[in-house]
C-alpha positions in Angstrom: -20.0 -4.1 -2.3 -20.7 -5.3 1.2 -19.6 -8.9 0.8 -17.4 -10.2 3.6 -15.7 -13.1 1.8 -11.9 -13.1 2.4 -10.6 -15.5 -0.3 -11.3 -17.1 -3.6 -12.3 -20.7 -3.5 -10.3 -23.3 -5.6 -13.4 -23.9 -7.8 -13.9 -20.2 -8.4 -10.2 -19.7 -9.2 -10.4 -22.4 -11.8 -13.3 -20.7 -13.4 -11.6 -17.3 -13.3 -8.4 -18.5 -15.0 -9.9 -21.1 -17.4 -9.3 -20.5 -21.1 -11.1 -21.6 -24.2 -9.6 -25.0 -24.3 -10.8 -25.8 -20.8 -14.3 -24.7 -21.4 -14.7 -27.2 -24.3 -17.8 -28.1 -26.1 -20.3 -27.0 -23.5 -19.2 -23.4 -24.0 -19.0 -23.6 -27.8 -22.7 -24.8 -27.8 -23.7 -21.2 -26.7 -24.6 -19.9 -30.1 -25.3 -16.2 -29.5 -25.5 -15.1 -33.2 -27.6 -16.5 -36.0 -25.9 -19.1 -38.1 -25.8 -16.9 -41.2 -24.0 -14.1 -39.3 -21.4 -16.6 -38.0 -20.8 -18.2 -41.3 -20.1 -14.8 -42.9 -16.9 -14.5 -40.8 -13.7 -15.9 -42.2 -12.1 -18.1 -39.6 -9.4 -16.5 -37.5 -6.1 -18.0 -36.4 -6.2 -20.0 -33.2 -5.6 -18.3 -29.8 -7.3 -15.0 -30.5 -7.9 -14.5 -26.7 -4.3 -15.0 -25.7 -4.3 -11.7 -23.7 -7.3 -12.7 -21.6 -10.1 -10.5 -20.4 -10.5 -7.5 -18.0 -13.1 -5.1 -16.6 -12.8 -1.6 -15.3 -14.2 1.7 -14.0 -17.3 0.3 -12.2 -20.4 2.4 -12.0 -23.6 1.6 -10.0 -25.2 0.5 -13.2 -22.3 -0.2 -15.5 -18.9 -1.7 -16.2 -16.3 -1.7 -19.0 -15.5 -5.2 -20.4 -12.2 -5.6 -22.3 -10.3 -8.0 -24.5 -8.0 -7.8 -27.4 -7.8 -10.3 -30.2 -4.1 -11.3 -30.6 -3.2 -14.8 -31.8 0.4 -13.7 -32.2 0.7 -11.1 -29.4 4.4 -10.4 -29.4 4.5 -9.8 -33.2 1.9 -7.1 -33.7 -1.1 -9.3 -32.8 -1.3 -11.5 -35.8 -4.8 -10.5 -36.9 -6.0 -9.9 -40.4 -6.5 -6.3 -41.5 -10.2 -6.2 -41.2 -13.0 -5.5 -38.7 -14.0 -8.5 -36.7 -17.3 -9.0 -34.9 -17.0 -10.2 -31.3 -19.9 -11.4 -29.3 -20.0 -10.6 -25.6 -22.2 -11.9 -22.8 -22.6 -10.9 -19.1 -24.5 -13.0 -16.5 -25.4 -13.2 -12.9 -23.7 -16.6 -12.4 -20.4 -18.1 -13.5 -22.1 -20.8 -15.6 -24.1 -18.2 -17.6 -27.5 -19.8 -16.7 -28.8 -16.3 -15.8 -27.7 -14.0 -18.6 -28.5 -10.3 -18.3 -26.9 -8.6 -21.3 -25.4 -9.7 -24.6 -24.4 -8.0 -27.8 -21.8 -7.7 -30.6 -18.8 -5.4 -30.6 -16.5 -4.5 -33.4 -12.8 -5.2 -33.0 -11.1 -2.7 -35.4 -7.6 -3.0 -36.8 -7.0 0.7 -36.2 -7.4 0.1 -32.5 -5.3 -3.1 -32.4 -8.5 -5.3 -32.5 -9.2 -4.3 -28.9 -12.7 -4.5 -27.6 -14.2 -2.1 -25.0 -17.8 -2.8 -24.1 -19.5 -0.2 -21.9 -22.3 -2.3 -20.4 -25.1 -0.4 -18.7 -28.5 -1.2 -17.0 -26.8 -3.5 -14.5 -27.7 -3.7 -10.8 -25.6 -1.8 -8.2 -23.3 -3.7 -5.9 -23.5 -7.0 -7.7 -21.1 -9.6 -9.0 -21.3 -10.5 -12.7 -19.5 -12.9 -15.0 -18.7 -12.2 -18.6 -17.0 -13.7 -21.7 -16.4 -13.0 -25.4 -16.7 -15.2 -28.5 -15.5 -14.9 -32.1 -14.8 -17.3 -35.0 -15.7 -20.4 -32.9 -13.3 -19.4 -30.1 -14.4 -18.4 -26.6 -12.5 -16.3 -24.1 -11.6 -17.0 -20.5 -14.4 -16.1 -18.1 -14.1 -12.9 -16.2 -15.7 -11.8 -13.0 -16.5 -8.2 -12.1 -18.5 -6.0 -9.8 -20.6 -2.9 -10.1 -20.3 0.0 -7.7 -22.8 0.4 -4.8 -26.1 2.2 -5.2 -25.5 6.0 -5.3 -27.4 6.5 -2.0 -25.9 3.6 -0.1 -23.7 4.7 2.8 -22.8 1.6 4.8 -21.1 -1.7 4.1 -17.4 -2.3 3.2 -15.4 -1.4 0.1 -12.3 -3.5 -0.3 -9.6 -1.9 -2.6 -6.1 -3.1 -3.6 -3.5 -0.5 -4.5 -0.9 -1.6 -7.1 1.8 0.0 -9.2 5.2 -0.4 -10.8 5.5 -3.8 -12.4 8.8 -4.2 -14.3 8.8 -7.4 -16.3 12.6 -7.7 -16.2 12.8 -7.3 -12.4 10.6 -10.2 -11.4 7.4 -12.1 -11.7 4.2 -10.5 -10.8 3.6 -12.8 -7.8 1.9 -10.3 -5.5 -1.2 -10.6 -7.7 -1.6 -14.3 -6.7 -2.1 -13.1 -3.1 -4.2 -10.2 -4.2 -6.5 -12.7 -5.9 -7.0 -14.6 -2.7 -7.9 -11.4 -0.8 -10.7 -10.8 -3.3 -10.8 -7.0 -3.6 -13.8 -5.2 -5.0 -11.5 -3.3 -7.3 -7.8 -2.7 -8.0 -6.5 0.9 -8.2 -3.4 0.8 -10.4 -1.5 4.2 -10.3 1.1 3.8 -12.9 4.0 2.1 -14.6 2.0 -0.8 -16.0 4.8 -1.4 -18.4 8.4 -0.3 -18.6 9.9 1.1 -21.8 13.5 0.0 -21.0 15.5 -2.0 -23.5 15.9 -5.8 -23.1 18.5 -6.8 -20.6 20.1 -10.2 -20.3 20.6 -9.7 -16.5 16.9 -9.6 -15.7 14.7 -12.3 -14.2 12.8 -12.1 -17.5 13.7 -10.4 -20.7 11.8 -7.6 -22.5 10.7 -8.4 -26.0 12.1 -6.5 -29.0 15.5 -5.1 -29.5 15.3 -1.7 -27.8 12.9 0.9 -26.3 9.4 1.1 -27.9 8.7 4.1 -30.1 6.2 3.0 -32.7 2.7 1.8 -32.1 3.6 -1.8 -33.0 6.5 -1.7 -30.5 4.2 -0.5 -27.7 1.6 -3.0 -28.6 4.1 -5.8 -28.3 5.4 -4.5 -25.0 1.9 -4.3 -23.5 1.0 -7.7 -24.9 4.1 -9.3 -23.2 3.1 -7.9 -19.8 -0.5 -9.1 -20.4 0.8 -12.7 -20.7 1.9 -12.8 -17.0 -0.4 -15.4 -15.5 -0.9 -13.7 -12.1 -1.7 -10.4 -13.7 -4.1 -12.0 -16.2 -5.9 -13.9 -13.4 -6.3 -10.7 -11.3 -7.7 -8.8 -14.3 -10.2 -11.6 -14.8 -11.2 -11.5 -11.1 -12.0 -7.8 -10.3 -12.3 -4.5 -12.1 -9.3 -2.3 -12.4 -9.2 1.5 -12.1 -6.1 2.6 -13.9 -4.0 5.6 -14.6 -0.5 5.9 -16.1 2.8 7.5 -14.8 6.0 7.9 -16.8 7.2 4.5 -17.9 4.2 3.8 -20.1 5.9 6.3 -22.4 9.3 7.5 -21.3 11.0 8.0 -17.9 10.3 11.3 -16.1 8.6 12.9 -19.1 6.6 16.1 -18.5 3.8 17.0 -20.9 5.4 17.0 -24.4 8.9 17.2 -23.0 11.0 14.0 -22.8 13.6 13.2 -20.2 16.3 13.7 -22.8 15.2 16.5 -25.2 18.7 16.6 -26.7 18.1 13.0 -28.0 14.4 13.2 -28.8 13.1 16.1 -30.9 9.7 17.6 -30.1 8.1 16.1 -33.2 9.6 12.7 -32.5 8.4 12.7 -28.9 4.9 13.8 -29.9 4.9 10.8 -32.3 6.0 8.6 -29.4 3.3 10.0 -27.1 0.7 9.3 -29.8 1.8 5.7 -30.2 2.2 5.1 -26.4 -1.2 6.6 -25.5 -3.0 4.6 -28.2 -1.4 1.3 -27.1 -2.3 2.2 -23.5 -6.0 2.7 -24.4 -6.0 -0.5 -26.4 -4.8 -2.6 -23.4 -6.8 -0.9 -20.6 -10.4 -1.5 -19.5 -11.4 2.2 -19.8 -14.3 4.0 -21.5 -14.4 5.5 -24.9 -13.8 8.9 -23.3 -10.2 7.8 -23.1 -9.7 7.2 -26.8 -6.6 9.3 -27.5 -6.6 12.4 -29.7 -3.1 12.3 -31.1 -0.6 13.0 -28.3 -3.4 13.6 -25.7 -5.6 11.2 -23.7 -8.3 12.0 -21.1 -7.4 10.0 -18.0 -8.4 12.1 -15.0 -11.9 11.1 -13.9 -14.0 10.5 -10.8 -15.7 7.3 -9.6 -18.4 7.1 -6.9 -18.9 4.2 -4.5 -22.2 5.2 -3.0 -21.9 7.8 -0.2 -19.1 5.8 1.3 -16.2 6.9 -1.0 -15.5 9.2 -3.9 -12.3 8.4 -5.9 -10.6 11.2 -7.9 -8.1 9.7 -10.3 -5.3 12.1 -11.4 -3.1 12.5 -14.4 0.2 14.0 -13.1 2.1 13.7 -16.5 0.2 15.3 -19.3 -0.3 18.8 -17.9 2.7 19.4 -15.7 5.5 21.9 -16.1 8.9 20.6 -16.8 10.7 19.5 -13.6 12.7 22.0 -11.6 16.4 21.5 -11.3 17.0 23.3 -8.0 15.5 24.0 -4.6 14.7 27.5 -5.7 13.1 26.3 -8.9 10.9 23.8 -7.0 9.3 26.8 -5.1 8.5 28.7 -8.3 4.7 29.5 -8.0 4.2 29.2 -11.7 5.0 25.5 -11.8 2.0 23.1 -12.0 1.7 19.4 -11.6 -2.0 19.2 -12.6 -2.6 22.1 -15.0 -5.3 24.7 -14.2 -8.3 22.8 -15.6 -7.5 19.5 -13.7 -6.6 21.4 -10.5 -10.0 23.2 -10.6 -11.8 20.0 -11.3 -10.1 18.2 -8.4 -10.7 21.0 -5.9 -14.4 21.4 -7.0 -14.9 17.7 -6.6 -13.4 17.7 -3.1 -15.3 20.7 -1.9 -18.7 19.4 -3.0 -18.3 15.8 -2.3 -21.1 14.0 -0.5 -18.9 11.0 0.3 -17.7 10.0 3.7 -14.2 9.4 2.3 -12.5 11.5 -0.4 -9.9 9.3 -2.0 -7.3 10.5 -4.5 -5.3 8.3 -6.9 -2.0 10.1 -7.5 0.9 8.6 -9.4 3.5 10.8 -7.6 4.1 11.1 -3.9 2.5 14.2 -2.2 4.1 14.0 1.2 7.6 15.5 1.5 10.7 13.4 1.1 13.6 15.3 2.6 16.7 13.4 1.4 19.1 15.6 3.3 20.2 14.2 6.6 20.4 17.0 9.1 19.9 20.8 8.3 18.6 21.8 4.9 16.3 20.1 2.3 17.0 17.9 -0.7 14.0 16.8 -2.8 13.0 14.5 -5.7 12.0 17.2 -8.2 9.8 14.8 -10.2 7.5 14.3 -7.2 5.2 16.8 -5.7 8.2 18.2 -3.8 9.2 19.7 -7.1 6.0 21.7 -7.3 5.9 23.2 -3.8 3.5 26.1 -4.3 0.7 23.9 -5.9 1.2 21.2 -3.3 1.0 23.7 -0.5 -2.2 25.2 -1.9 -3.7 21.7 -2.2 -2.8 20.9 1.4 -4.6 24.1 2.4 -7.7 22.8 0.6 -7.5 19.4 2.3 -8.0 21.1 5.6 -11.6 21.7 4.6 -12.2 18.3 3.0 -13.9 15.4 4.8 -11.5 12.5 5.3 -9.0 12.9 2.5 -6.7 9.9 1.8 -4.2 9.8 -1.1 -3.1 6.6 -2.8 0.2 6.7 -4.7 2.9 4.7 -6.4 6.2 5.5 -8.2 8.7 5.0 -5.3 9.1 1.2 -5.4 8.8 1.5 -1.6 6.1 1.5 1.0 6.1 5.1 2.3 3.0 5.8 4.5 2.8 9.4 5.8 0.7 12.1 7.4 -0.1 14.9 4.9 0.9 18.2 6.5 -0.4 21.7 6.0 3.2 23.0 5.8 6.2 20.7 5.6 8.5 23.7 6.5 6.8 23.7 9.9 6.9 20.3 11.7 4.2 21.6 14.1 1.7 22.4 11.3 -1.6 20.6 11.2 -2.1 17.1 9.8 -4.6 17.4 6.9 -4.8 13.8 5.6 -3.1 10.5 5.0 -1.0 9.1 2.1 -0.3 5.5 1.3 2.6 5.2 -1.2 2.3 1.6 -2.3 5.4 -0.5 -2.9 6.0 -2.0 -6.4 4.7 -5.3 -7.8 8.1 -6.2 -9.0 10.2 -3.1 -9.8 13.6 -3.1 -8.0 13.3 -6.9 -7.6 14.2 -8.6 -4.3 15.8 -5.6 -2.7 18.7 -5.8 -0.3 17.0 -4.9 3.0 20.2 -4.1 4.9 21.4 -1.7 2.2 17.9 -0.1 2.1 17.9 0.6 5.8 21.4 1.8 5.8 20.5 4.4 3.2 17.0 5.4 4.4 16.9 5.0 8.2 19.1 8.1 8.8 16.5 10.2 7.0 13.6 9.3 9.3 14.3 12.0 11.9 14.1 14.6 9.1 10.7 13.3 8.0 8.7 13.0 11.2 5.5 12.7 9.1 6.6 9.2 7.9 4.7 6.4 9.7 6.1 3.4 7.8 9.0 2.8 5.4 9.8 -0.5 3.8 11.3 -2.0 0.6 9.6 -5.4 0.1 7.6 -6.1 -3.0 3.9 -6.3 -2.8 0.7 -4.1 -2.7 -1.6 -2.5 -0.1 -5.1 -3.7 0.8 -7.8 -1.4 2.2 -11.1 -2.1 3.9 -13.1 1.1 3.8 -16.0 1.5 6.2 -17.8 4.6 7.6 -15.8 4.6 10.8 -12.4 4.1 9.3 -10.0 2.6 6.8 -8.1 -0.5 7.8 -5.0 -1.0 5.7 -2.6 -3.9 5.3 0.8 -3.8 3.7 0.9 -7.2 1.9 4.4 -8.3 0.8 5.9 -11.4 -0.8 9.2 -13.1 0.0 10.5 -13.1 -3.6 9.6 -12.0 -7.1 12.5 -13.9 -8.6 10.5 -17.2 -8.6 7.1 -17.9 -10.1 5.6 -18.5 -6.8 6.1 -16.7 -3.5 5.0 -16.7 0.1 2.8 -13.7 1.1 2.5 -12.1 4.5 1.1 -8.9 6.2 4.1 -6.7 7.0 2.0 -4.1 8.9 -1.5 -3.0 9.7 -2.6 0.6 9.8 -5.8 2.6 10.4 -7.2 5.9 9.4 -10.0 7.0 11.7 -12.9 8.9 10.3 -12.8 12.5 11.4 -9.2 12.3 12.5 -6.7 13.3 9.8 -3.6 11.1 9.5 -2.7 7.4 9.8 -1.5 5.2 12.7 0.2 1.9 12.8 -1.8 -0.6 14.8 
């Protein structure tokens, strides 16, 4: 991934967002299956590719290709209750004159007629184009990239960090700018959907009549989010590496404990987890290893980008202890955010990494947020501040890790910090850097004056903070051997379907020098 292009051309944008109707007869002439096999399929309703296409989890020789057949996306999908054969094709060019792989996948009703194709035997560090076809209908064209060769150590890796896209709070306009910046992949660290009830006061209204609890309800909510045109175009332009936070299921849940156990019994919440995790898998470009097992899903995993970067993607929801309710409770050494198995996996991967940069995707902020102005401490107990002993042990480990950088979401704010060995000691060593990305749309167009009035007084009590801001947007990173150059990209509004983007700030992490600096 050493390309140096900075934007997507108008012609390429048209290819990336084109649908079946635009492709017309030229595409339909691509007959990939024998006539007898095609004739055996009963025709499907029109619009089966309404949710677009996506790719994810790039390997040096492979990529996951995704789509979901849904002619009536907000009403359960609208597909017949049978297995449907879906042809797929991947090529080296956007006109498919150089095909490299093709095959047939089965879209099964028990998985919402979603399709996950794990394509292998591709070339490292290459762009590819892909599409799907079934019942005479052809999908939009997608563009993706494989990871660099395992032994490559140079070049540039361009990554976008995104999180927190609330449908009701605004349009997903930051993705339009992200598309123009042409990242190699998008790291999405949680809150892909929101489980909140429909509200008449929002910019847009959630489908349904209440919070989702059943599989059909979660499918409808994901399908609604997938219809956002800017999100759909970004999915069709670059692979996503995803993990979930809380709103994909229920606000601030911990393991099998809901936020409101007095209102949701354990059995009811386990059923909700089972439905929510299945719908998540059905709508994300992830491998079969993530097929849920009831109320459990395997989401923490590791991706390699040559010798330049190793990315450890965390799951900070399934294995955590219930949140503390006091400062004393937050320092209980028995509390865990990661669970023993994931914690050992993370530490082992950091200790033995061959990569220049050791990147961690964490849904929840690691650096301290002291909310108390003046003496004393006041923390968010849902974040790593609520799990002090495990966080401190991890900070100790980072002292011995080459170039650790953490990428986070959740806060609906840009909060960029040095990671410190001991937040109780302002003079303790800096062990890494953390970028908490702002939200795509959550919190809407925030009142900037009110934000600064609330947060500016807290800055002296948090000297590790390097940048604090409340605009909507995302973060963009150019990773090279000598450093990571970061841009905080923001938009002027998410209340309109178009917006004006800009660079709010530029920052840099120097290789071999823990911490981050505004430039």
